[in-house]
N, CA, C and O atoms as a Maestro MAE file, in Angstrom:
{
 s_m_m2io_version
 :::
 2.0.0
}

f_m_ct {
 s_m_title
 :::
 protein
 m_atom[308] {
  # First column is atom index #
  i_m_mmod_type
  r_m_x_coord
  r_m_y_coord
  r_m_z_coord
  i_m_residue_number
  s_m_chain_name
  s_m_pdb_residue_name
  s_m_pdb_atom_name
  i_m_atomic_number
  :::
  1 25 0.851 -1.186 0.000 1 A "MET " " N  " 7
  2 3 0.000 0.000 0.000 1 A "MET " " CA " 6
  3 2 0.892 1.243 0.000 1 A "MET " " C  " 6
  4 15 1.816 1.354 0.805 1 A "MET " " O  " 8
  5 25 0.604 2.177 -0.913 2 A "GLU " " N  " 7
  6 3 1.399 3.398 -1.035 2 A "GLU " " CA " 6
  7 2 0.867 4.458 -0.087 2 A "GLU " " C  " 6
  8 15 -0.335 4.719 -0.046 2 A "GLU " " O  " 8
  9 25 1.768 5.067 0.675 3 A "MET " " N  " 7
  10 3 1.389 6.139 1.604 3 A "MET " " CA " 6
  11 2 1.777 7.468 0.956 3 A "MET " " C  " 6
  12 15 2.870 7.588 0.402 3 A "MET " " O  " 8
  13 25 0.904 8.452 1.019 4 A "ARG " " N  " 7
  14 3 1.203 9.768 0.465 4 A "ARG " " CA " 6
  15 2 1.177 10.795 1.588 4 A "ARG " " C  " 6
  16 15 0.341 10.735 2.489 4 A "ARG " " O  " 8
  17 25 2.104 11.731 1.515 5 A "MET " " N  " 7
  18 3 2.147 12.798 2.503 5 A "MET " " CA " 6
  19 2 1.111 13.857 2.154 5 A "MET " " C  " 6
  20 15 0.784 14.077 0.988 5 A "MET " " O  " 8
  21 25 0.611 14.501 3.190 6 A "ALA " " N  " 7
  22 3 -0.344 15.583 2.973 6 A "ALA " " CA " 6
  23 2 0.359 16.751 2.295 6 A "ALA " " C  " 6
  24 15 1.525 17.036 2.568 6 A "ALA " " O  " 8
  25 25 -0.347 17.401 1.435 7 A "CYS " " N  " 7
  26 3 0.201 18.547 0.729 7 A "CYS " " CA " 6
  27 2 0.281 19.727 1.691 7 A "CYS " " C  " 6
  28 15 -0.711 20.064 2.338 7 A "CYS " " O  " 8
  29 25 1.449 20.358 1.792 8 A "THR " " N  " 7
  30 3 1.623 21.487 2.706 8 A "THR " " CA " 6
  31 2 1.570 22.824 1.989 8 A "THR " " C  " 6
  32 15 1.712 23.866 2.628 8 A "THR " " O  " 8
  33 25 1.371 22.820 0.696 9 A "SER " " N  " 7
  34 3 1.349 24.043 -0.092 9 A "SER " " CA " 6
  35 2 0.211 23.980 -1.097 9 A "SER " " C  " 6
  36 15 -0.182 22.906 -1.551 9 A "SER " " O  " 8
  37 25 -0.308 25.152 -1.433 10 A "LEU " " N  " 7
  38 3 -1.355 25.192 -2.454 10 A "LEU " " CA " 6
  39 2 -0.777 25.013 -3.853 10 A "LEU " " C  " 6
  40 15 -1.506 24.715 -4.799 10 A "LEU " " O  " 8
  41 25 0.536 25.196 -3.980 11 A "HIS " " N  " 7
  42 3 1.191 25.075 -5.273 11 A "HIS " " CA " 6
  43 2 1.867 23.713 -5.369 11 A "HIS " " C  " 6
  44 15 2.560 23.271 -4.453 11 A "HIS " " O  " 8
  45 25 1.646 23.074 -6.487 12 A "SER " " N  " 7
  46 3 2.284 21.772 -6.650 12 A "SER " " CA " 6
  47 2 3.782 21.954 -6.813 12 A "SER " " C  " 6
  48 15 4.232 22.993 -7.296 12 A "SER " " O  " 8
  49 25 4.539 20.979 -6.425 13 A "LYS " " N  " 7
  50 3 5.990 21.059 -6.516 13 A "LYS " " CA " 6
  51 2 6.455 21.139 -7.966 13 A "LYS " " C  " 6
  52 15 7.521 21.693 -8.231 13 A "LYS " " O  " 8
  53 25 5.699 20.611 -8.894 14 A "GLU " " N  " 7
  54 3 6.070 20.666 -10.298 14 A "GLU " " CA " 6
  55 2 5.942 22.086 -10.853 14 A "GLU " " C  " 6
  56 15 6.583 22.418 -11.849 14 A "GLU " " O  " 8
  57 25 5.126 22.919 -10.222 15 A "ALA " " N  " 7
  58 3 4.852 24.245 -10.761 15 A "ALA " " CA " 6
  59 2 5.673 25.346 -10.095 15 A "ALA " " C  " 6
  60 15 5.597 26.499 -10.519 15 A "ALA " " O  " 8
  61 25 6.446 25.027 -9.078 16 A "SER " " N  " 7
  62 3 7.219 26.071 -8.414 16 A "SER " " CA " 6
  63 2 8.666 25.630 -8.221 16 A "SER " " C  " 6
  64 15 8.970 24.443 -8.110 16 A "SER " " O  " 8
  65 25 9.529 26.611 -8.186 17 A "PHE " " N  " 7
  66 3 10.938 26.324 -7.953 17 A "PHE " " CA " 6
  67 2 11.611 27.573 -7.402 17 A "PHE " " C  " 6
  68 15 11.100 28.681 -7.565 17 A "PHE " " O  " 8
  69 25 12.730 27.401 -6.764 18 A "ASN " " N  " 7
  70 3 13.515 28.514 -6.250 18 A "ASN " " CA " 6
  71 2 14.679 28.750 -7.189 18 A "ASN " " C  " 6
  72 15 15.241 27.815 -7.759 18 A "ASN " " O  " 8
  73 25 15.027 30.001 -7.337 19 A "LEU " " N  " 7
  74 3 16.106 30.366 -8.236 19 A "LEU " " CA " 6
  75 2 17.018 31.339 -7.507 19 A "LEU " " C  " 6
  76 15 16.556 32.358 -6.994 19 A "LEU " " O  " 8
  77 25 18.306 31.034 -7.457 20 A "TRP " " N  " 7
  78 3 19.285 31.911 -6.834 20 A "TRP " " CA " 6
  79 2 19.837 32.824 -7.904 20 A "TRP " " C  " 6
  80 15 20.227 32.372 -8.981 20 A "TRP " " O  " 8
  81 25 19.868 34.124 -7.604 21 A "ILE " " N  " 7
  82 3 20.399 35.109 -8.547 21 A "ILE " " CA " 6
  83 2 21.575 35.805 -7.888 21 A "ILE " " C  " 6
  84 15 21.495 36.236 -6.738 21 A "ILE " " O  " 8
  85 25 22.660 35.909 -8.626 22 A "ASP " " N  " 7
  86 3 23.846 36.587 -8.130 22 A "ASP " " CA " 6
  87 2 23.473 38.008 -7.710 22 A "ASP " " C  " 6
  88 15 22.778 38.696 -8.458 22 A "ASP " " O  " 8
  89 25 23.916 38.471 -6.528 23 A "PRO " " N  " 7
  90 3 23.557 39.816 -6.061 23 A "PRO " " CA " 6
  91 2 23.935 40.931 -7.037 23 A "PRO " " C  " 6
  92 15 23.196 41.907 -7.170 23 A "PRO " " O  " 8
  93 25 25.072 40.802 -7.718 24 A "ALA " " N  " 7
  94 3 25.472 41.830 -8.689 24 A "ALA " " CA " 6
  95 2 24.505 41.875 -9.867 24 A "ALA " " C  " 6
  96 15 24.164 42.956 -10.347 24 A "ALA " " O  " 8
  97 25 24.063 40.718 -10.334 25 A "LEU " " N  " 7
  98 3 23.103 40.659 -11.433 25 A "LEU " " CA " 6
  99 2 21.761 41.232 -10.995 25 A "LEU " " C  " 6
  100 15 21.119 41.962 -11.751 25 A "LEU " " O  " 8
  101 25 21.338 40.905 -9.782 26 A "LYS " " N  " 7
  102 3 20.080 41.427 -9.256 26 A "LYS " " CA " 6
  103 2 20.148 42.951 -9.159 26 A "LYS " " C  " 6
  104 15 19.190 43.634 -9.522 26 A "LYS " " O  " 8
  105 25 21.271 43.490 -8.674 27 A "ALA " " N  " 7
  106 3 21.437 44.939 -8.556 27 A "ALA " " CA " 6
  107 2 21.400 45.602 -9.931 27 A "ALA " " C  " 6
  108 15 20.783 46.655 -10.092 27 A "ALA " " O  " 8
  109 25 22.050 45.003 -10.914 28 A "ALA " " N  " 7
  110 3 22.058 45.553 -12.266 28 A "ALA " " CA " 6
  111 2 20.651 45.541 -12.870 28 A "ALA " " C  " 6
  112 15 20.243 46.503 -13.520 28 A "ALA " " O  " 8
  113 25 19.920 44.457 -12.654 29 A "PHE " " N  " 7
  114 3 18.554 44.357 -13.168 29 A "PHE " " CA " 6
  115 2 17.655 45.394 -12.496 29 A "PHE " " C  " 6
  116 15 16.844 46.043 -13.158 29 A "PHE " " O  " 8
  117 25 17.804 45.547 -11.186 30 A "THR " " N  " 7
  118 3 17.004 46.525 -10.445 30 A "THR " " CA " 6
  119 2 17.294 47.937 -10.940 30 A "THR " " C  " 6
  120 15 16.374 48.733 -11.127 30 A "THR " " O  " 8
  121 25 18.572 48.252 -11.154 31 A "ALA " " N  " 7
  122 3 18.949 49.578 -11.652 31 A "ALA " " CA " 6
  123 2 18.375 49.827 -13.044 31 A "ALA " " C  " 6
  124 15 17.862 50.912 -13.321 31 A "ALA " " O  " 8
  125 25 18.460 48.836 -13.912 32 A "ALA " " N  " 7
  126 3 17.931 48.984 -15.270 32 A "ALA " " CA " 6
  127 2 16.420 49.163 -15.248 32 A "ALA " " C  " 6
  128 15 15.877 49.974 -15.998 32 A "ALA " " O  " 8
  129 25 15.743 48.412 -14.395 33 A "THR " " N  " 7
  130 3 14.288 48.517 -14.285 33 A "THR " " CA " 6
  131 2 13.897 49.894 -13.767 33 A "THR " " C  " 6
  132 15 12.949 50.501 -14.265 33 A "THR " " O  " 8
  133 25 14.625 50.389 -12.768 34 A "SER " " N  " 7
  134 3 14.343 51.719 -12.221 34 A "SER " " CA " 6
  135 2 14.591 52.799 -13.259 34 A "SER " " C  " 6
  136 15 13.811 53.745 -13.367 34 A "SER " " O  " 8
  137 25 15.661 52.670 -14.019 35 A "ALA " " N  " 7
  138 3 15.972 53.649 -15.057 35 A "ALA " " CA " 6
  139 2 14.878 53.671 -16.120 35 A "ALA " " C  " 6
  140 15 14.494 54.742 -16.589 35 A "ALA " " O  " 8
  141 25 14.381 52.514 -16.499 36 A "GLU " " N  " 7
  142 3 13.321 52.446 -17.509 36 A "GLU " " CA " 6
  143 2 12.030 53.043 -16.966 36 A "GLU " " C  " 6
  144 15 11.327 53.749 -17.690 36 A "GLU " " O  " 8
  145 25 11.710 52.774 -15.710 37 A "ALA " " N  " 7
  146 3 10.500 53.343 -15.101 37 A "ALA " " CA " 6
  147 2 10.601 54.867 -15.054 37 A "ALA " " C  " 6
  148 15 9.621 55.564 -15.319 37 A "ALA " " O  " 8
  149 25 11.775 55.380 -14.720 38 A "ARG " " N  " 7
  150 3 11.977 56.832 -14.692 38 A "ARG " " CA " 6
  151 2 11.836 57.417 -16.099 38 A "ARG " " C  " 6
  152 15 11.205 58.459 -16.272 38 A "ARG " " O  " 8
  153 25 12.411 56.764 -17.092 39 A "ARG " " N  " 7
  154 3 12.316 57.244 -18.468 39 A "ARG " " CA " 6
  155 2 10.850 57.329 -18.904 39 A "ARG " " C  " 6
  156 15 10.430 58.320 -19.502 39 A "ARG " " O  " 8
  157 25 10.080 56.288 -18.601 40 A "GLN " " N  " 7
  158 3 8.671 56.267 -18.985 40 A "GLN " " CA " 6
  159 2 7.889 57.342 -18.238 40 A "GLN " " C  " 6
  160 15 7.004 57.979 -18.808 40 A "GLN " " O  " 8
  161 25 8.215 57.544 -16.967 41 A "SER " " N  " 7
  162 3 7.541 58.572 -16.175 41 A "SER " " CA " 6
  163 2 7.798 59.963 -16.742 41 A "SER " " C  " 6
  164 15 6.878 60.772 -16.862 41 A "SER " " O  " 8
  165 25 9.059 60.236 -17.092 42 A "LEU " " N  " 7
  166 3 9.400 61.536 -17.668 42 A "LEU " " CA " 6
  167 2 8.720 61.731 -19.027 42 A "LEU " " C  " 6
  168 15 8.280 62.833 -19.356 42 A "LEU " " O  " 8
  169 25 8.640 60.666 -19.803 43 A "GLU " " N  " 7
  170 3 7.979 60.740 -21.108 43 A "GLU " " CA " 6
  171 2 6.486 61.046 -20.943 43 A "GLU " " C  " 6
  172 15 5.934 61.869 -21.673 43 A "GLU " " O  " 8
  173 25 5.847 60.390 -19.997 44 A "LEU " " N  " 7
  174 3 4.422 60.638 -19.741 44 A "LEU " " CA " 6
  175 2 4.207 62.056 -19.235 44 A "LEU " " C  " 6
  176 15 3.249 62.718 -19.633 44 A "LEU " " O  " 8
  177 25 5.092 62.529 -18.360 45 A "ALA " " N  " 7
  178 3 4.969 63.894 -17.839 45 A "ALA " " CA " 6
  179 2 5.060 64.907 -18.978 45 A "ALA " " C  " 6
  180 15 4.335 65.901 -18.981 45 A "ALA " " O  " 8
  181 25 5.939 64.665 -19.937 46 A "ALA " " N  " 7
  182 3 6.067 65.567 -21.082 46 A "ALA " " CA " 6
  183 2 4.798 65.557 -21.931 46 A "ALA " " C  " 6
  184 15 4.365 66.602 -22.415 46 A "ALA " " O  " 8
  185 25 4.214 64.397 -22.108 47 A "VAL " " N  " 7
  186 3 2.979 64.284 -22.897 47 A "VAL " " CA " 6
  187 2 1.842 65.018 -22.194 47 A "VAL " " C  " 6
  188 15 1.042 65.696 -22.839 47 A "VAL " " O  " 8
  189 25 1.772 64.884 -20.882 48 A "VAL " " N  " 7
  190 3 0.697 65.527 -20.124 48 A "VAL " " CA " 6
  191 2 0.823 67.047 -20.198 48 A "VAL " " C  " 6
  192 15 -0.191 67.743 -20.225 48 A "VAL " " O  " 8
  193 25 2.047 67.574 -20.232 49 A "ARG " " N  " 7
  194 3 2.261 69.026 -20.317 49 A "ARG " " CA " 6
  195 2 1.978 69.578 -21.721 49 A "ARG " " C  " 6
  196 15 1.815 70.787 -21.887 49 A "ARG " " O  " 8
  197 25 1.921 68.710 -22.717 50 A "ASP " " N  " 7
  198 3 1.690 69.154 -24.095 50 A "ASP " " CA " 6
  199 2 0.255 69.665 -24.231 50 A "ASP " " C  " 6
  200 15 -0.685 68.902 -24.010 50 A "ASP " " O  " 8
  201 25 0.065 70.941 -24.591 51 A "PRO " " N  " 7
  202 3 -1.292 71.492 -24.682 51 A "PRO " " CA " 6
  203 2 -2.124 70.845 -25.791 51 A "PRO " " C  " 6
  204 15 -3.351 70.938 -25.759 51 A "PRO " " O  " 8
  205 25 -1.503 70.203 -26.752 52 A "ASN " " N  " 7
  206 3 -2.238 69.551 -27.841 52 A "ASN " " CA " 6
  207 2 -2.564 68.093 -27.538 52 A "ASN " " C  " 6
  208 15 -3.161 67.403 -28.363 52 A "ASN " " O  " 8
  209 25 -2.176 67.629 -26.365 53 A "SER " " N  " 7
  210 3 -2.382 66.229 -26.012 53 A "SER " " CA " 6
  211 2 -3.739 66.033 -25.339 53 A "SER " " C  " 6
  212 15 -4.218 66.902 -24.610 53 A "SER " " O  " 8
  213 25 -4.337 64.893 -25.594 54 A "SER " " N  " 7
  214 3 -5.597 64.551 -24.920 54 A "SER " " CA " 6
  215 2 -5.331 63.797 -23.619 54 A "SER " " C  " 6
  216 15 -6.260 63.441 -22.895 54 A "SER " " O  " 8
  217 25 -4.053 63.561 -23.333 55 A "GLU " " N  " 7
  218 3 -3.682 62.762 -22.156 55 A "GLU " " CA " 6
  219 2 -4.208 63.322 -20.831 55 A "GLU " " C  " 6
  220 15 -4.719 62.548 -20.022 55 A "GLU " " O  " 8
  221 25 -4.106 64.645 -20.568 56 A "PRO " " N  " 7
  222 3 -4.619 65.149 -19.287 56 A "PRO " " CA " 6
  223 2 -6.103 64.841 -19.090 56 A "PRO " " C  " 6
  224 15 -6.526 64.451 -18.002 56 A "PRO " " O  " 8
  225 25 -6.889 65.022 -20.157 57 A "GLU " " N  " 7
  226 3 -8.321 64.734 -20.068 57 A "GLU " " CA " 6
  227 2 -8.552 63.241 -19.804 57 A "GLU " " C  " 6
  228 15 -9.405 62.870 -18.998 57 A "GLU " " O  " 8
  229 25 -7.791 62.399 -20.486 58 A "GLU " " N  " 7
  230 3 -7.933 60.953 -20.298 58 A "GLU " " CA " 6
  231 2 -7.534 60.536 -18.886 58 A "GLU " " C  " 6
  232 15 -8.165 59.658 -18.297 58 A "GLU " " O  " 8
  233 25 -6.486 61.163 -18.339 59 A "LEU " " N  " 7
  234 3 -6.075 60.835 -16.974 59 A "LEU " " CA " 6
  235 2 -7.129 61.280 -15.962 59 A "LEU " " C  " 6
  236 15 -7.380 60.577 -14.984 59 A "LEU " " O  " 8
  237 25 -7.751 62.449 -16.189 60 A "ARG " " N  " 7
  238 3 -8.831 62.891 -15.292 60 A "ARG " " CA " 6
  239 2 -10.010 61.925 -15.367 60 A "ARG " " C  " 6
  240 15 -10.605 61.586 -14.344 60 A "ARG " " O  " 8
  241 25 -10.351 61.480 -16.588 61 A "TRP " " N  " 7
  242 3 -11.443 60.519 -16.741 61 A "TRP " " CA " 6
  243 2 -11.124 59.227 -15.996 61 A "TRP " " C  " 6
  244 15 -11.969 58.675 -15.291 61 A "TRP " " O  " 8
  245 25 -9.894 58.758 -16.164 62 A "LEU " " N  " 7
  246 3 -9.486 57.519 -15.510 62 A "LEU " " CA " 6
  247 2 -9.543 57.661 -13.993 62 A "LEU " " C  " 6
  248 15 -10.022 56.761 -13.302 62 A "LEU " " O  " 8
  249 25 -9.055 58.787 -13.470 63 A "ALA " " N  " 7
  250 3 -9.090 59.014 -12.016 63 A "ALA " " CA " 6
  251 2 -10.534 59.030 -11.510 63 A "ALA " " C  " 6
  252 15 -10.830 58.450 -10.465 63 A "ALA " " O  " 8
  253 25 -11.426 59.687 -12.240 64 A "ALA " " N  " 7
  254 3 -12.836 59.732 -11.835 64 A "ALA " " CA " 6
  255 2 -13.464 58.342 -11.904 64 A "ALA " " C  " 6
  256 15 -14.255 57.970 -11.036 64 A "ALA " " O  " 8
  257 25 -13.115 57.585 -12.927 65 A "PHE " " N  " 7
  258 3 -13.649 56.233 -13.075 65 A "PHE " " CA " 6
  259 2 -13.199 55.341 -11.929 65 A "PHE " " C  " 6
  260 15 -13.996 54.592 -11.364 65 A "PHE " " O  " 8
  261 25 -11.921 55.424 -11.588 66 A "VAL " " N  " 7
  262 3 -11.377 54.588 -10.516 66 A "VAL " " CA " 6
  263 2 -11.983 54.970 -9.168 66 A "VAL " " C  " 6
  264 15 -12.181 54.118 -8.302 66 A "VAL " " O  " 8
  265 25 -12.276 56.262 -9.000 67 A "ASP " " N  " 7
  266 3 -12.820 56.742 -7.727 67 A "ASP " " CA " 6
  267 2 -14.303 56.421 -7.556 67 A "ASP " " C  " 6
  268 15 -14.845 56.596 -6.465 67 A "ASP " " O  " 8
  269 25 -14.963 55.959 -8.605 68 A "GLN " " N  " 7
  270 3 -16.388 55.607 -8.490 68 A "GLN " " CA " 6
  271 2 -16.564 54.473 -7.493 68 A "GLN " " C  " 6
  272 15 -15.752 53.551 -7.419 68 A "GLN " " O  " 8
  273 25 -17.638 54.566 -6.732 69 A "ASP " " N  " 7
  274 3 -17.943 53.539 -5.747 69 A "ASP " " CA " 6
  275 2 -19.317 52.964 -6.089 69 A "ASP " " C  " 6
  276 15 -20.328 53.341 -5.495 69 A "ASP " " O  " 8
  277 25 -19.333 52.054 -7.048 70 A "GLU " " N  " 7
  278 3 -20.597 51.516 -7.544 70 A "GLU " " CA " 6
  279 2 -21.368 50.729 -6.491 70 A "GLU " " C  " 6
  280 15 -22.584 50.571 -6.603 70 A "GLU " " O  " 8
  281 25 -20.683 50.242 -5.484 71 A "TYR " " N  " 7
  282 3 -21.336 49.397 -4.488 71 A "TYR " " CA " 6
  283 2 -21.503 50.086 -3.146 71 A "TYR " " C  " 6
  284 15 -21.833 49.442 -2.150 71 A "TYR " " O  " 8
  285 25 -21.275 51.400 -3.113 72 A "ASN " " N  " 7
  286 3 -21.379 52.203 -1.886 72 A "ASN " " CA " 6
  287 2 -20.515 51.665 -0.765 72 A "ASN " " C  " 6
  288 15 -20.898 51.716 0.404 72 A "ASN " " O  " 8
  289 25 -19.362 51.153 -1.118 73 A "TYR " " N  " 7
  290 3 -18.394 50.729 -0.104 73 A "TYR " " CA " 6
  291 2 -17.744 51.962 0.473 73 A "TYR " " C  " 6
  292 15 -17.408 52.893 -0.259 73 A "TYR " " O  " 8
  293 25 -17.566 51.975 1.763 74 A "GLU " " N  " 7
  294 3 -16.859 53.080 2.378 74 A "GLU " " CA " 6
  295 2 -15.365 52.845 2.234 74 A "GLU " " C  " 6
  296 15 -14.876 51.728 2.407 74 A "GLU " " O  " 8
  297 25 -14.662 53.900 1.921 75 A "THR " " N  " 7
  298 3 -13.221 53.796 1.801 75 A "THR " " CA " 6
  299 2 -12.616 53.810 3.193 75 A "THR " " C  " 6
  300 15 -12.885 54.719 3.978 75 A "THR " " O  " 8
  301 25 -11.818 52.829 3.499 76 A "VAL " " N  " 7
  302 3 -11.160 52.757 4.791 76 A "VAL " " CA " 6
  303 2 -9.779 53.349 4.648 76 A "VAL " " C  " 6
  304 15 -8.996 52.890 3.817 76 A "VAL " " O  " 8
  305 25 -9.459 54.362 5.442 77 A "PRO " " N  " 7
  306 3 -8.131 54.983 5.305 77 A "PRO " " CA " 6
  307 2 -7.006 54.077 5.697 77 A "PRO " " C  " 6
  308 15 -5.842 54.473 5.629 77 A "PRO " " O  " 8
  :::
 }
 m_bond[307] {
  # First column is bond index #
  i_m_from
  i_m_to
  i_m_order
  :::
  1 1 2 1
  2 2 3 1
  3 3 4 2
  4 3 5 1
  5 5 6 1
  6 6 7 1
  7 7 8 2
  8 7 9 1
  9 9 10 1
  10 10 11 1
  11 11 12 2
  12 11 13 1
  13 13 14 1
  14 14 15 1
  15 15 16 2
  16 15 17 1
  17 17 18 1
  18 18 19 1
  19 19 20 2
  20 19 21 1
  21 21 22 1
  22 22 23 1
  23 23 24 2
  24 23 25 1
  25 25 26 1
  26 26 27 1
  27 27 28 2
  28 27 29 1
  29 29 30 1
  30 30 31 1
  31 31 32 2
  32 31 33 1
  33 33 34 1
  34 34 35 1
  35 35 36 2
  36 35 37 1
  37 37 38 1
  38 38 39 1
  39 39 40 2
  40 39 41 1
  41 41 42 1
  42 42 43 1
  43 43 44 2
  44 43 45 1
  45 45 46 1
  46 46 47 1
  47 47 48 2
  48 47 49 1
  49 49 50 1
  50 50 51 1
  51 51 52 2
  52 51 53 1
  53 53 54 1
  54 54 55 1
  55 55 56 2
  56 55 57 1
  57 57 58 1
  58 58 59 1
  59 59 60 2
  60 59 61 1
  61 61 62 1
  62 62 63 1
  63 63 64 2
  64 63 65 1
  65 65 66 1
  66 66 67 1
  67 67 68 2
  68 67 69 1
  69 69 70 1
  70 70 71 1
  71 71 72 2
  72 71 73 1
  73 73 74 1
  74 74 75 1
  75 75 76 2
  76 75 77 1
  77 77 78 1
  78 78 79 1
  79 79 80 2
  80 79 81 1
  81 81 82 1
  82 82 83 1
  83 83 84 2
  84 83 85 1
  85 85 86 1
  86 86 87 1
  87 87 88 2
  88 87 89 1
  89 89 90 1
  90 90 91 1
  91 91 92 2
  92 91 93 1
  93 93 94 1
  94 94 95 1
  95 95 96 2
  96 95 97 1
  97 97 98 1
  98 98 99 1
  99 99 100 2
  100 99 101 1
  101 101 102 1
  102 102 103 1
  103 103 104 2
  104 103 105 1
  105 105 106 1
  106 106 107 1
  107 107 108 2
  108 107 109 1
  109 109 110 1
  110 110 111 1
  111 111 112 2
  112 111 113 1
  113 113 114 1
  114 114 115 1
  115 115 116 2
  116 115 117 1
  117 117 118 1
  118 118 119 1
  119 119 120 2
  120 119 121 1
  121 121 122 1
  122 122 123 1
  123 123 124 2
  124 123 125 1
  125 125 126 1
  126 126 127 1
  127 127 128 2
  128 127 129 1
  129 129 130 1
  130 130 131 1
  131 131 132 2
  132 131 133 1
  133 133 134 1
  134 134 135 1
  135 135 136 2
  136 135 137 1
  137 137 138 1
  138 138 139 1
  139 139 140 2
  140 139 141 1
  141 141 142 1
  142 142 143 1
  143 143 144 2
  144 143 145 1
  145 145 146 1
  146 146 147 1
  147 147 148 2
  148 147 149 1
  149 149 150 1
  150 150 151 1
  151 151 152 2
  152 151 153 1
  153 153 154 1
  154 154 155 1
  155 155 156 2
  156 155 157 1
  157 157 158 1
  158 158 159 1
  159 159 160 2
  160 159 161 1
  161 161 162 1
  162 162 163 1
  163 163 164 2
  164 163 165 1
  165 165 166 1
  166 166 167 1
  167 167 168 2
  168 167 169 1
  169 169 170 1
  170 170 171 1
  171 171 172 2
  172 171 173 1
  173 173 174 1
  174 174 175 1
  175 175 176 2
  176 175 177 1
  177 177 178 1
  178 178 179 1
  179 179 180 2
  180 179 181 1
  181 181 182 1
  182 182 183 1
  183 183 184 2
  184 183 185 1
  185 185 186 1
  186 186 187 1
  187 187 188 2
  188 187 189 1
  189 189 190 1
  190 190 191 1
  191 191 192 2
  192 191 193 1
  193 193 194 1
  194 194 195 1
  195 195 196 2
  196 195 197 1
  197 197 198 1
  198 198 199 1
  199 199 200 2
  200 199 201 1
  201 201 202 1
  202 202 203 1
  203 203 204 2
  204 203 205 1
  205 205 206 1
  206 206 207 1
  207 207 208 2
  208 207 209 1
  209 209 210 1
  210 210 211 1
  211 211 212 2
  212 211 213 1
  213 213 214 1
  214 214 215 1
  215 215 216 2
  216 215 217 1
  217 217 218 1
  218 218 219 1
  219 219 220 2
  220 219 221 1
  221 221 222 1
  222 222 223 1
  223 223 224 2
  224 223 225 1
  225 225 226 1
  226 226 227 1
  227 227 228 2
  228 227 229 1
  229 229 230 1
  230 230 231 1
  231 231 232 2
  232 231 233 1
  233 233 234 1
  234 234 235 1
  235 235 236 2
  236 235 237 1
  237 237 238 1
  238 238 239 1
  239 239 240 2
  240 239 241 1
  241 241 242 1
  242 242 243 1
  243 243 244 2
  244 243 245 1
  245 245 246 1
  246 246 247 1
  247 247 248 2
  248 247 249 1
  249 249 250 1
  250 250 251 1
  251 251 252 2
  252 251 253 1
  253 253 254 1
  254 254 255 1
  255 255 256 2
  256 255 257 1
  257 257 258 1
  258 258 259 1
  259 259 260 2
  260 259 261 1
  261 261 262 1
  262 262 263 1
  263 263 264 2
  264 263 265 1
  265 265 266 1
  266 266 267 1
  267 267 268 2
  268 267 269 1
  269 269 270 1
  270 270 271 1
  271 271 272 2
  272 271 273 1
  273 273 274 1
  274 274 275 1
  275 275 276 2
  276 275 277 1
  277 277 278 1
  278 278 279 1
  279 279 280 2
  280 279 281 1
  281 281 282 1
  282 282 283 1
  283 283 284 2
  284 283 285 1
  285 285 286 1
  286 286 287 1
  287 287 288 2
  288 287 289 1
  289 289 290 1
  290 290 291 1
  291 291 292 2
  292 291 293 1
  293 293 294 1
  294 294 295 1
  295 295 296 2
  296 295 297 1
  297 297 298 1
  298 298 299 1
  299 299 300 2
  300 299 301 1
  301 301 302 1
  302 302 303 1
  303 303 304 2
  304 303 305 1
  305 305 306 1
  306 306 307 1
  307 307 308 2
  :::
 }
}
């Protein structure tokens, strides 16, 4: 008779694994990711300042849409 151990994780062992990353490589990746995020942020800021851009109006619409409370949930600070 085969005995099986109880599963201690919601994820099967076949679907998950651990990966060690060299600290220098991790630092380089983090720096590159941060630099790209900054570049995109500066690019968006320039577009928003452009008087011919529809971006400011779209961002206001998006902010209003996100702030809608269709279910009358109270916002908890």
